[in-house]
C-alpha positions in Angstrom: -54.5 -49.1 -46.6 -51.9 -47.9 -49.1 -52.5 -46.2 -52.5 -50.8 -49.1 -54.2 -53.6 -51.6 -53.6 -57.4 -51.6 -54.0 -59.8 -50.8 -51.2 -60.9 -54.1 -49.6 -64.6 -54.1 -49.3 -67.0 -56.4 -47.4 -70.7 -56.4 -48.3 -73.3 -57.2 -45.7 -77.0 -57.4 -46.6 -79.6 -60.1 -46.0 -81.1 -59.6 -49.5 -79.2 -61.7 -52.1 -80.4 -59.5 -54.9 -79.0 -56.4 -53.2 -75.7 -58.1 -52.5 -75.5 -59.2 -56.1 -76.2 -55.7 -57.4 -73.7 -54.1 -55.1 -71.1 -56.8 -56.0 -71.6 -56.2 -59.7 -71.5 -52.4 -59.3 -68.6 -52.2 -56.8 -66.5 -55.0 -58.3 -66.3 -53.2 -61.6 -64.2 -50.4 -60.1 -60.5 -50.8 -60.6 -59.7 -49.4 -57.1 -62.1 -51.7 -55.2 -61.8 -55.4 -54.4 -64.8 -57.3 -53.0 -63.2 -59.6 -50.3 -66.4 -61.1 -49.0 -70.2 -61.1 -48.6 -72.4 -61.8 -45.5 -76.1 -62.2 -45.2 -76.3 -61.4 -41.5 -74.5 -59.4 -38.9 -73.6 -62.7 -37.1 -71.2 -63.5 -39.9 -69.4 -60.2 -39.9 -66.8 -60.7 -37.1 -65.6 -64.0 -38.6 -65.4 -62.6 -42.1 -63.6 -59.4 -41.0 -61.0 -61.5 -39.2 -60.4 -63.6 -42.3 -60.6 -61.0 -45.1 -59.3 -57.8 -43.3 -61.5 -55.3 -45.2 -60.8 -51.6 -45.2 -64.5 -50.8 -45.4 -67.7 -52.7 -44.6 -70.9 -51.7 -46.4 -73.5 -52.7 -43.7 -77.2 -53.1 -44.0 -79.0 -52.1 -40.7 -82.0 -54.3 -40.8 -81.1 -58.0 -40.8 -82.9 -60.9 -39.1 -80.5 -62.4 -36.6 -77.9 -59.8 -35.7 -78.7 -56.4 -37.1 -76.2 -53.9 -38.6 -76.3 -51.7 -35.5 -75.1 -54.5 -33.2 -72.5 -55.7 -35.8 -71.2 -52.1 -36.1 -70.8 -51.8 -32.4 -68.9 -55.0 -32.2 -66.7 -54.2 -35.1 -65.7 -50.7 -33.9 -64.5 -52.2 -30.6 -61.8 -54.2 -32.5 -58.3 -52.7 -32.5 -58.1 -53.2 -36.2 -61.6 -52.0 -36.9 -62.5 -51.4 -40.6 -64.5 -48.3 -41.5 -68.3 -48.9 -41.7 -70.8 -47.3 -44.1 -74.4 -48.0 -43.1 -76.9 -49.0 -45.8 -80.4 -47.7 -45.1 -83.7 -46.9 -46.7 -84.3 -43.9 -44.4 -82.4 -40.6 -44.3 -82.5 -40.3 -40.5 -83.9 -42.6 -38.0 -83.0 -43.8 -34.5 -81.1 -46.8 -35.8 -79.0 -44.7 -38.1 -78.1 -42.3 -35.3 -77.2 -45.1 -33.0 -75.0 -46.6 -35.7 -73.2 -43.3 -36.1 -72.7 -43.0 -32.4 -71.3 -46.6 -32.4 -68.6 -45.4 -34.9 -70.0 -45.8 -38.4 -68.3 -43.3 -40.7 -71.6 -42.4 -42.4 -74.5 -43.8 -44.3 -75.8 -44.1 -47.8 -79.4 -44.8 -49.0 -80.1 -48.0 -50.9 -81.4 -46.0 -53.8 -78.3 -43.9 -54.0 -76.8 -43.7 -57.5 -74.0 -46.2 -58.0 -71.3 -43.6 -58.6 -72.2 -41.9 -55.2 -72.0 -45.3 -53.4 -68.6 -45.8 -54.9 -67.5 -42.4 -53.9 -68.7 -43.0 -50.3 -66.6 -46.1 -50.0 -63.6 -44.2 -51.4 -64.1 -41.3 -49.0 -64.4 -43.4 -45.8 -61.4 -45.5 -46.9 -59.5 -42.2 -47.1 -60.6 -41.2 -43.6 -63.4 -38.8 -44.6 -67.0 -39.1 -43.3 -69.9 -39.4 -45.8 -72.2 -36.9 -44.3 -72.9 -33.6 -46.0 -73.7 -30.5 -44.0 -77.4 -30.9 -45.0 -77.5 -34.5 -43.8 -75.7 -33.5 -40.6 -78.4 -30.9 -39.9 -81.1 -33.4 -40.6 -79.6 -35.9 -38.2 -79.3 -33.3 -35.5 -82.9 -32.1 -36.0 -84.1 -35.7 -35.9 -82.3 -36.2 -32.6 -83.7 -33.0 -31.1 -86.0 -33.7 -28.2 -84.5 -37.1 -27.6 -81.4 -35.8 -25.7 -81.7 -36.5 -22.0 -80.2 -34.1 -19.5 -77.8 -36.9 -18.4 -76.4 -37.2 -21.9 -75.8 -33.4 -22.1 -74.0 -33.4 -18.7 -71.8 -36.3 -19.7 -71.0 -34.7 -23.1 -70.1 -31.4 -21.4 -67.7 -33.2 -19.1 -66.0 -34.8 -22.0 -65.9 -31.6 -24.0 -64.3 -29.9 -21.0 -61.1 -31.9 -21.8 -60.6 -29.8 -25.0 -58.9 -26.4 -25.1 -60.6 -23.4 -26.6 -59.2 -23.9 -30.1 -60.1 -27.6 -30.1 -63.6 -26.7 -29.0 -63.9 -24.3 -31.9 -62.8 -27.0 -34.3 -65.2 -29.5 -32.8 -68.1 -27.0 -33.3 -67.1 -26.5 -36.9 -66.9 -30.2 -37.4 -70.4 -30.5 -35.9 -71.7 -28.1 -38.5 -70.4 -30.3 -41.2 -67.5 -28.0 -42.3 -64.6 -29.5 -44.2 -61.0 -29.1 -43.1 -60.5 -26.4 -45.7 -63.6 -24.5 -44.5 -62.5 -24.8 -40.9 -59.0 -23.5 -41.8 -60.5 -20.5 -43.6 -62.9 -19.7 -40.8 -60.4 -20.0 -38.0 -57.4 -18.6 -39.9 -55.4 -21.9 -39.7 -53.6 -24.0 -42.2 -55.3 -27.3 -43.3 -52.6 -29.4 -41.8 -53.1 -27.6 -38.4 -56.9 -28.3 -38.6 -56.1 -32.0 -39.3 -53.8 -32.1 -36.3 -56.6 -30.5 -34.1 -59.1 -33.1 -35.3 -56.7 -35.9 -34.6 -56.1 -34.6 -31.1 -59.8 -34.3 -30.5 -60.4 -37.8 -31.6 -57.6 -39.1 -29.4 -58.5 -37.0 -26.3 -62.2 -37.9 -26.4 -61.7 -41.5 -27.4 -63.8 -41.1 -30.6 -63.5 -42.9 -33.9 -64.3 -40.3 -36.5 -65.7 -36.8 -37.3 -69.3 -38.0 -37.1 -68.9 -38.8 -33.5 -67.3 -35.4 -32.8 -70.4 -33.8 -34.4 -72.8 -35.9 -32.3 -70.9 -35.2 -29.1 -70.8 -31.5 -29.8 -74.5 -31.6 -30.3 -75.1 -33.5 -27.1 -73.0 -31.0 -25.2 -75.2 -28.1 -26.5 -72.4 -26.5 -28.5 -74.4 -26.4 -31.7 -77.6 -25.0 -30.2 -76.7 -21.5 -31.2 -76.6 -22.5 -34.8 -79.6 -22.7 -37.0 -79.8 -25.8 -39.2 -82.6 -24.6 -41.4 -81.0 -21.7 -43.1 -77.6 -20.6 -44.5 -77.1 -23.8 -46.4 -74.4 -23.7 -49.0 -73.9 -26.3 -51.6 -73.1 -29.7 -50.3 -69.6 -30.9 -51.0 -69.3 -33.3 -54.0 
């Protein structure tokens, strides 16, 4: 995507009223173009191939092919668009599975319109839509559901990182921004971005959310408390 054209957005929800509301709300923004709508995950692959969206706003619960399956299939494509999950729950197993599959974040269906617009803009720019508070909530929700086999596999993958990359991965897992990581580790922001890009490439991940989940699975975040020390969430 270039700055000279609008963000191409595909809407996926089985409720026609929800789609109409999203289309009205999102279509009124000068920098967003609605390129298609789908009522079920089974329609998504064909529409993505035809319309080439930058971002897919994806409902999770749909009758034939749910948003989780559709997200998994989309993120396997070499030209995969970014996916933002639409949900009625802050954190449940399906949301976590969608994030593991490569979704760049999620928004609640009752989120104010301006915040949904901002979420689409952020993922189109390569930023996840998970605040530190939401990251903590997701990790807390996943606690107790992490089998030993997952931890072992995650630790094997993390072992491919050098010490600095591991420090950056932990900071990403805590929900820190590039600027916050740079200040914490005495690095420049461009250097942090380079480290993040290398982590993604080395571990075969799609986005920062997957870095956070892998760091959690590997036990790298266990030393951090998620119920205190909260600063203000980024706007």
